[in-house]
C-alpha positions as CSV (number, residue, x, y, z in Angstrom):
1,M,-10.8,10.3,-17.4
2,K,-8.4,10.7,-14.5
3,T,-8.8,8.4,-11.6
4,I,-7.6,9.7,-8.2
5,Y,-6.7,7.4,-5.3
6,L,-6.8,8.9,-1.8
7,Q,-4.6,7.6,1.0
8,R,-5.7,7.0,4.6
9,Q,-3.8,9.1,7.1
10,G,-2.5,6.8,9.8
11,S,-5.3,4.9,11.5
12,T,-7.8,7.7,11.1
13,D,-10.8,8.2,9.0
14,T,-9.1,11.0,7.1
15,F,-8.3,10.4,3.4
16,N,-6.3,12.8,1.3
17,T,-4.0,13.3,-1.7
18,L,-0.7,13.6,0.2
19,N,0.4,10.2,-1.3
20,A,3.3,10.0,-3.7
21,I,1.1,9.2,-6.7
22,N,-0.6,12.6,-6.5
23,T,2.4,14.9,-6.3
24,D,1.5,16.9,-9.4
25,L,-2.2,16.7,-9.2
26,G,-2.7,20.5,-9.1
27,Y,-5.1,20.5,-6.2
28,Y,-5.4,19.0,-2.7
29,I,-8.3,16.9,-1.6
30,E,-9.2,15.8,1.9
31,V,-12.2,13.9,3.1
32,K,-12.7,13.4,6.8
33,A,-15.4,11.0,8.2
34,W,-17.1,12.0,11.4
35,S,-19.8,10.4,13.4
36,D,-23.4,10.1,12.2
37,N,-22.4,10.0,8.6
38,R,-21.1,13.5,8.6
39,Y,-18.1,14.2,6.3
40,N,-15.9,17.2,5.9
41,I,-14.6,17.8,2.4
42,I,-11.7,20.2,1.6
43,I,-10.5,20.9,-2.0
44,V,-7.7,23.5,-2.5
45,S,-6.3,24.4,-5.9
46,T,-2.5,24.3,-5.7
47,R,-1.7,25.5,-9.2
48,K,0.2,28.8,-9.6
49,Q,-2.2,31.6,-10.4
50,D,-1.7,34.0,-13.3
51,D,-2.5,36.9,-10.9
52,D,-2.2,37.6,-7.2
53,T,-5.5,36.1,-6.3
54,K,-5.6,33.4,-3.7
55,N,-5.9,29.7,-4.7
56,K,-9.5,28.5,-4.8
57,R,-10.6,26.7,-1.6
58,I,-13.8,24.7,-1.2
59,E,-14.9,23.4,2.2
60,I,-18.1,21.4,2.8
61,T,-19.5,19.7,5.8
62,A,-22.6,17.5,5.0
63,V,-24.3,14.2,5.7
64,Y,-23.8,11.4,3.1
65,P,-25.0,7.8,3.2
66,S,-21.4,6.5,2.8
67,L,-17.8,7.5,2.1
68,S,-18.4,6.6,-1.6
69,D,-21.2,9.2,-1.7
70,A,-18.9,11.8,-0.2
71,F,-16.4,11.0,-3.0
72,R,-19.1,11.6,-5.6
73,R,-19.6,15.1,-4.1
74,V,-15.9,15.7,-4.5
75,E,-16.2,14.8,-8.2
76,K,-19.0,17.2,-8.6
77,E,-17.1,20.0,-7.0
78,L,-14.0,19.3,-9.2
79,R,-16.1,19.5,-12.3
80,E,-18.1,22.6,-11.4
81,E,-15.4,24.6,-9.5
82,L,-12.1,23.6,-11.0
83,S,-13.3,22.3,-14.5
84,E,-11.6,18.9,-13.6
85,D,-13.2,15.7,-14.9
86,A,-12.0,13.1,-12.5
87,T,-13.1,10.0,-10.7
88,I,-12.3,9.4,-7.0
89,S,-11.7,5.7,-6.6
90,D,-13.5,4.0,-3.7
91,T,-10.3,2.0,-3.2
92,I,-8.1,3.6,-0.5
93,E,-4.3,3.4,-0.5
94,K,-2.7,2.0,2.6
95,Y,-0.9,4.6,4.8
96,C,2.3,2.6,5.0
97,H,3.7,-0.9,4.8
98,N,1.8,-3.5,6.8
99,S,-0.8,-1.0,7.9
100,P,-4.1,-2.7,8.8
101,S,-7.5,-2.0,7.2
102,Y,-10.2,-0.3,9.3
103,K,-14.0,-0.6,9.6
104,G,-14.3,-3.1,6.7
105,L,-12.5,-1.0,4.2
106,A,-9.8,-3.1,2.5
107,D,-7.0,-0.6,2.0
108,K,-4.7,-1.5,-0.9
109,Y,-1.1,-0.9,-2.0
110,L,-0.6,1.0,-5.2
111,A,2.3,-1.2,-6.2
112,V,5.0,-0.3,-8.7
113,C,7.4,-3.1,-7.5
114,F,7.1,-6.4,-5.5
115,Y,9.2,-9.1,-3.8
116,E,9.3,-12.4,-5.7
117,K,9.9,-15.3,-3.3
118,A,10.9,-17.8,-5.9
119,T,13.8,-15.7,-7.2
120,E,14.5,-13.7,-4.0
121,T,14.3,-10.5,-5.9
122,I,12.5,-7.2,-5.9
123,R,11.1,-6.6,-9.3
124,L,9.7,-3.6,-11.2
125,Y,6.1,-3.5,-12.4
126,P,5.2,-3.9,-15.2
127,E,8.6,-4.4,-16.9
128,N,9.6,-7.2,-14.5
129,Y,13.2,-5.9,-14.3
130,C,15.2,-7.0,-11.3
131,L,15.9,-4.1,-8.9
132,V,17.3,-6.1,-6.0
133,S,18.8,-9.6,-5.8
134,F,19.1,-10.9,-2.3
135,R,21.1,-13.9,-3.5
136,H,23.8,-11.5,-4.6
137,K,23.8,-9.4,-1.4
138,G,27.3,-8.4,-0.5
139,T,28.4,-8.2,-4.2
140,K,28.3,-5.4,-6.7
141,D,25.4,-7.1,-8.4
142,Y,23.1,-6.8,-5.4
143,L,21.4,-3.6,-6.8
144,R,22.7,-3.9,-10.4
145,M,21.4,-7.2,-11.8
146,D,19.6,-5.5,-14.7
147,G,21.2,-2.8,-16.9
148,A,17.8,-1.4,-17.7
149,T,17.4,-0.2,-14.1
150,A,20.6,1.9,-14.0
151,E,18.6,5.1,-13.8
152,Y,17.1,3.9,-10.5
153,L,20.4,3.1,-8.8
154,P,20.5,6.2,-6.6
155,I,17.0,5.3,-5.3
156,L,18.0,1.7,-4.7
157,E,21.2,2.7,-2.9
158,E,19.3,5.2,-0.7
159,Q,16.5,2.7,0.2
160,A,19.1,-0.1,0.8
161,K,20.6,2.1,3.5
162,Q,17.2,2.5,5.1
163,Y,16.5,-1.2,4.8
164,E,19.8,-2.0,6.6
165,K,19.0,0.7,9.3
166,E,15.6,-0.9,10.0
167,Q,17.1,-4.3,10.8
168,S,17.9,-3.0,14.3
169,W,14.5,-1.4,14.9
170,T,12.9,-3.0,18.0
171,C,9.5,-3.3,16.1
172,H,11.3,-5.4,13.4
173,K,13.3,-7.7,15.7
174,D,10.7,-10.5,15.6
175,K,9.6,-10.0,12.0
176,S,10.4,-12.5,9.3
177,E,12.9,-12.0,6.6
178,E,10.0,-12.1,4.1
179,F,8.4,-9.2,6.0
180,R,11.5,-7.1,5.9
181,R,12.0,-7.8,2.2
182,E,8.4,-6.8,1.4
183,R,9.1,-3.6,3.5
184,F,12.2,-3.0,1.3
185,A,10.0,-3.3,-1.8
186,W,7.5,-0.8,-0.3
187,L,10.3,1.7,0.4
188,I,11.6,1.4,-3.1
189,G,8.1,1.7,-4.6
190,E,7.3,4.9,-2.6
191,A,10.6,6.5,-3.8
192,L,9.9,5.5,-7.4
193,K,6.4,7.0,-7.3
194,K,7.8,10.3,-5.9
195,K,10.3,10.3,-8.8
196,D,7.6,9.6,-11.4
197,C,4.0,9.9,-10.1
198,H,2.8,8.7,-13.6
199,R,4.3,5.2,-13.2
200,K,1.9,2.3,-13.9
201,F,0.8,0.5,-10.7
202,Y,-1.5,-2.3,-9.7
203,L,-3.7,-2.7,-6.7
204,T,-2.8,-5.4,-4.2
205,D,-3.1,-6.6,-0.6
206,T,0.5,-7.7,-0.5
207,L,3.8,-6.9,-2.2
208,I,4.9,-10.5,-2.1
209,K,4.4,-12.9,-5.1
């Protein structure tokens, strides 16, 4: 059975499938928490129809004891209306790098790579290939330490430019080098998931090992 992970949008109590891991899901899900345990649920089929009919849209506003109960309603609608057998995980994906958790919900990273302090490298999960070697920064081996990662070089080069650009950001001025390297790992990971949303990932509170 498919497990779907929703992502928090910013610092709100809105959760949806706009995250990279859900790019070819075939439908859009949004759950918005309001006051007094009210939840608004939207499910929209995004698959191309065989005819000119509009894509199916489901919208429900109801009271549920918890967010988890609202997710169970989403599962029911997916089964009955879209013939989709799926589980909505109670684990929420973080909106972005270093975003805090809210109201006791421990948002997680869906990590496909991580920064390893001992080797000063960013490594691919689960293969453990080296994607970035900070000890070789300034040489041709910086992004090319492992031949098995050659297919990812365009992504690594693009995100390396973003990493360098962010060094001058005011909000990063007082951040540690470890923070910035973890941020680099997050940037690479998001790009990798957009390229292949079926990549294996693991749930974690930090991208540093």
